[in-house]
N, C-alpha and C positions, 0 to 999 in steps of 0.2 A: 641669513637672508641678506642680499646685497642692499646697498643704500639706494635711495630714490634716484632715478636717472631717466632721461628721455631720449635715448638713441632711436634710430629707425627701427621699424618692426623687424626687418631682416637681421639687424645687429642684435636684437633682443632674443633671437631664436634660442641661443644657448645660455642665456643668463640664468643662473640658478634661482630657484624659488626658496630653498631652505638653507643653502650653503653660502657662507659669506664670500663675497667678491667685491673689490672696490669698484667705484663708478667708472673709472678709466685707468689706463696704465697697466703695469705688470706687477704681479704679486707672487712671491715664493715663500720662503720659510716663515712659520710663526715664530715670533720673538716675544719675550717679556710677558708671558701669560700670567695674569694675576687677578685675584678676587679681593677687592677692598671696598668696605662700606656698602655691601650689597650690589656692587657693580663688577662685572667681568670686563677686564681689559685685554684686548687682543692687539698687540703690536706685531708688525710683520715687515719683511723685506719688500720694498716697494720702489718701482720707478714711476713717478707720477706723470712723466712727460711722454711716454710711449709704451705700447704694449709689448715690449721686449725687455730682456734682462739687462741690467746695468744701471748706472746713475743711482746707486742704492741709498735710499732713505729708510727711515722707520715710519711706515704708515701706522695708523691707530684707529681702532673701532671699539665701541663699548656696547654692552648688552646687559639686560637684567636677567636673562634666562638662557643664554648661550645659543639662542635660535634667531632672535630678532636683533640685528646689529645696526648701530648708528655710526656712520663714518665721522671721524674727528680730524682736526688739523694734523699735519705732519709733526712727528715728535722728535726725530733726529735727522741731521742733514750731513751730506758730504762736506769736508773742509779741506784745508791745504794738506793735511796728512793722509787723507783717503776717504773712502766711502764708509757708511755706517752698516757694517755687516751684522751677522746674527749675534744674539745674546739673550739675556734673561733679566727679569725684574724680580726684586725681593721687597717684602714689607718689613721695614725696620721699625716696628712699633715702639720698641724700648730705646730707640736712638743709640744703639750700641756703636754705630759708626761715628757719632758726633757730627753728622752732616746737617742736623736739623736744630731748630731753636730748643733751648732747655725745656724739658717736660713734654716735648712733642716728638712724634715719629714721622715717618714718611716712606715714600717709594724710592728705590734706587735701582738703576740699570747698570749692568756690566755687559759690555758689548765689544766687538772687534772693530778697531779702526784699521781699514785695509787699504794700504797704498800699493803702488806697483811692485815694490820689492820688500815690503815689510808689513807684517800683521801683528798688532799688539792690542792689549785689552785696556779699554777706557772705562771710566766711571761717569755716570750722570745721575742726577737726583731731582726729586720734586717734593715740594712742601705738601703736608697733609691736605687732602681734598683738592689739590691743584695738579692733577695728573696731566693737564694739557701742556704745562710748561716744564720741560726737563732742562736743567742747567748742567753744563759740562763742568766737571771737577777741574780746578785750576792746575792740579799736579799730574794730569794725564801725560803718558799712559801709566796705569798702576801695575801693569805686568807686561814686560817686554823682554823677549829672549832672542832678539835680532833674527827672527825667522820670517820667511815669506809664506809659511803655511802653518799658522798657529792661530786657531780661531774657534768661535762659537761657544763662549763660556756659559755654562749653566751653574747658577749659584744658589745655595740654600743654607739654612741655619741647622747645624747639627747639635742638638741640645745636650747629648751625653758628654761631648768634649767642649761645649760652649765656644764653638768656632763657626765662622762662615766657611763653607766648603765650595771651591770652584772646581768644576769638571770641564776640561777644555781639550780640544783635539789638536795634536801634532799630526796634521793631516797626512803628509807624505811619509812620515815616519811610521804611520799606522800604530800610533800610541795615543792613549788617553791619559792626560796628566791630572793629578789631584793636588790641589793647593789649599792652604789654610790661612785664615786671617781673623783678627779680632775687630777690625775697623773698616773693612772693604777697600783699604788703600794699600796696606802692606801685606804681601802674599809670600808664603813659604811653601816650597815644593815638598810634598809628602811622599808620593809614590807615582808609579806609572803602570798602566795595564795596556797590553797590546799584542800585536802579531797573533791574534786569535780570530777564529771564525773566518768569514770571507773578507779579504783585505780590500779588494777593489783598487781603484787608483787612489782614492782618498777616504780616510775616516772623517766624518763631519758630524756636527750637531749632536753631541752626546747628551744624555740625561741620566741621572742616577736618582732612584727613588725607592723608598721602602713600601712594598706592596703587601696587603693582607693576603694570607693564604686561606683558601676555603677550608673550613674545618678547624681553624685556629692557627695562631702564630703569624709570622711575617718573614719575608726574605727581601734582601736588596736586589734590585734589578738594574743593570747597566744597559742602556739603549745606545746603539751606535748606528748612525746613518752611513751608508757606503755608496759612493758614486765616482765613476761608473763601474761596472763589473759585477752587478748583482745577478744571482741566478735567474731572476725574473726579467732581466734585461735593464741595464742602466742603473736607476736609483732604487734603493730599497732600505729597509731597516732590519737590523738583527739585534738580539738581546742575549744577555748572559745573566743567569740567576746565581746569587752568591751571598756573601757577607761583607759588611763594611764596618770598620771600627773607628772611623773618623780620620784615618790616615790611608788605609790600604783596602782596596776592593779585591776579594778573593773569590774567584768563580768556583761554583760547586762542581762544574765539569767544563769541558772544552767543546761541548756540542754547539753547533750552529743552529740557531732558531730564528726564523723570519717572523716578524710581527704581522705582516700582511702579505698574502700571496698574489695580490694584484700588482699591476705595473705603475699605479698612480697613488702611492702613499709614501710620503717622504718627510724627513726632518721633524718628526713628531716631538712635541714638547708638552710637559705636564704643567698645570696651573699651580702657582704658588698661593699659599694662604687659603687652602680649602681643607681645614682640619677634618679628619675622618673620611675623606674622599680623595681619590686620585683621579683627576679628570684631564684629558689631553685633547689636542687638536693636531692635525698634520696637514701638510701641503698636498693638495690633490693634483699631482702632475708628475712629470718625469723629465729630468734634464736632457734626455736624448732628443726630445721633440717639443719641449715646452714653448719655444719661440715660434713654432710653426702651426700650432693648433688654431682653430678659428677663434677670432677675437669678437667680443660682444658688447662694447668695444674694449673691455678689459680682457686680460689674460690671467688666469690663475684663480683658484678658489681653495677654501679650506674644507676639510672633511667635516662631518657632523662631530660634535663632542662625543667622546667615549669614556666611560668609567672603567678603570682597570683594577684587576685583582689577579691572583695566581691560583692555579689548579695543578694538582699532582696526580699522575697515573703511574704508579710504580716508580721507575726512574725517569719518567718523562715529566717535564715542567712546561706549563703553558700559561702565557699571559692571556687572561680572559678579558674580552672587550664587550661592553654593553652600550647600546645606543639609548638615547633618552626616550621617554614616553612622549610621543607626539600627538596623542589622542585629543588633547585640549585644543589643538589647532586643526582638527579634522573638519572638513567642510560639512560632512554629514556622518551618520553612524557607519557608513560604508557597507561593503558586502561582507556578510558573515555566513559561513557554512560549517556545519558539523554533521558527521555521519559515522555510522558504525562500520560500514563496508562500502567502498567505492571501487568500481572496476574501470577497465580501459576506456579512454575517451576524454572529451572536453569536460572539465570540471567547472570552470567559471570563465566569464568574459566581462571586463569592465572597460569603459572608454578612457582614453588618454586625454588630458587637457594641458594646454600650454600654460595655464594659470595655476596649476597645482603639481605637487610631487605625489608619488605613490609610496605608501608604507604598507608592506606586506609581511604577514606572519603566517607560518604553516607548521604543523606538527602532526605526529601520529606514527604508525608503523607501516613501512613499505615492505611488500613481499620481496624475497630475493630475486634479483634480476629486473626489478621495476625501475622505472625512471620517472621522476617528477620534473616537468618542464614548464617554466614560465617564459612566455614569449611576448615581447613588446614589438609590434610590427605595424606596417602600413601596406596599402594596396600597391605600392611600387616595388614590393618584393624585399624590403629591408626588414631586418629582424635582429633584436638584441635578446639573447637567451641566457637564463640562469636556471640552475636546478640541482637535483640530487640524483646521482646514478648509484643504485644499490646493486652493483655487480660484484665481481670477485673481490675487488678492493673498493669498498664504498667511498664516495667522496662528493663534495659540492664542486660546482664549476660555474664559470662565467664565460660566455662566448659572444664576442662582438664582431666576429668575422662577417656577419651579414649586414653590417651598418656601413654606409658608403659616403658619409659626409667628410671624412678625413682619412688619409692614409699616409704612411711614412715607412721607410725601410726598417726602422727600429720599433714600429708599433706592433707589439704582440697582440694576437687576436684572442687568445684564450688564457684562462687562469684556472688551476685546480687548487682548491683551498687546502686540502690534504686528505689522505686516506684515513678513515675512521678506525676506532679500536675494535678489532674482532668483528663478528657478525653484528649487523646493525639491528638492534632491538627496538629502538625508538629514535626519532629524529625531531629536531626543531630548527627553524631558521627564521631570520629577520632580514628583509631586503628593503632598501630605500632607493627608489629611482627618481632622480631629478632630471632637469632638462638636458644635461650632458654628463651625468655620472650615475654609477650604481655602486652601492655599498652593501655587502652581503656578510652576515654573521651566522655561523652555524654551531649547533651543539652547545647552546647556552653561552655563546661568545667565544668558544674555544678555537674556532676557525674564522678567518677574516679574509675578505678580498675586496679591493677597491679598484675600479676601472672607470676611465672616461669613455664616453661614446658620443658620436656626432652623426646624427641622421642627416642625410641629404634632403629628404622630405620629412615633414613632421610625422611622428608616429601617431597611430590612430586608436589602437586598443591593446589591452593586455589579456592574454589567454593563459589559462592554467590547464595543462594536459597531464594525464597519467598514461604510461605506456608499459606494456609487458608484465602486467600483474595486477595487484590490488593494493588499496590504501585503507587500512583499518583505523578506527578511532581517530578519524581525521578532523582537524580543525584548520580553517582557513579564514583569514581576515584581510581585506584590502581596503585602505582608506585613502581618500584624496586629502592632502595636507597643503595648507597655504599659510 
């Protein structure tokens, strides 16, 4: 949820209800995601002075629940060496770094100091309980390879080798470098991974995390952002499943897997210090048009948090994404429908409100050839549609071609989440629609799609339609969330 602000009603048209966005300025990549003492910290790339990219600081927001956010003072600033580009935050509770007073630990940030011709990794740190004040390490930079495209360090503690691990992008070389350290200040190169999957112009914002596998066990997953040049157009995220021994990441195969099929999901990062859970946020925009979308008066928002795991179908691996339960923030019990057998026609209608977001879940069996359509529309002929087509190759889709509040040569109108396995026996999906975004997860989180949308005139109602068949053992719930 964005911080309190009082722009004009017109400017507020696209301000998110559930998704974090700063009061003003421009926001892109999430940085330094961490959970400490019951508080979630979101740092992020931020231009506080104008709603366009540049002048990069670290913004900062905090939350008790990953939904309601409070904007905090700026955390990192440009200096004579350059801007404060992306990075990560770690919790050094045992004070292995020696940065904190004896017997105490604290938070430390590794980030890229980006000048016109040089990108190097810097260190900053905060005393326990004082996350507002980050102090720059006097010996910066802590890792410098005299490169102009060396950025976005993600750092974590690797218990088996008792080392801090840094995963950082050699962007134009299309390599991810792995480095080790005992103190966060002295780093040794271990290995590199690269020239795999979709290269794009740059590799960016890597993350390496061990995910639980449904049914038991775990695998390491390397996430790499690519921009531009993604199959979806512009910015996107791919991932590789494999093994990590503290020095080298070995991919299980060379398959290219996209984390999200929409055009507006980028630079995902996982939270540090959440034992037993892997939770992430991503920037909800695309570098191809992020400076041109309507401002409200800020530009840029984060996705909802998603909890991650892995699922295997024969030789296929999928990162499973699950949205949080929003029921406790529902305005009322919402529309709920259950039926044994439904046929063609209008299934449900609910009003749209500029004061709430919609949380929609649906499941059941669709007859072959059937299509389930959810349409957010107004009387001016605009329509945002999402649904499931159970044709020859079943799949979920999002279609924003009928929404007229924004257009751009690189603004793709449709996303297909992916074809499902074999004949469709049962489906489920979760859709959250906010003032200018839609997030759709299908098949218990196996499929994901995230898209922005900007209505020229305010939407008025959501309709659920069934076409060309029947829907058995159906369940549908629609809630207004605030």
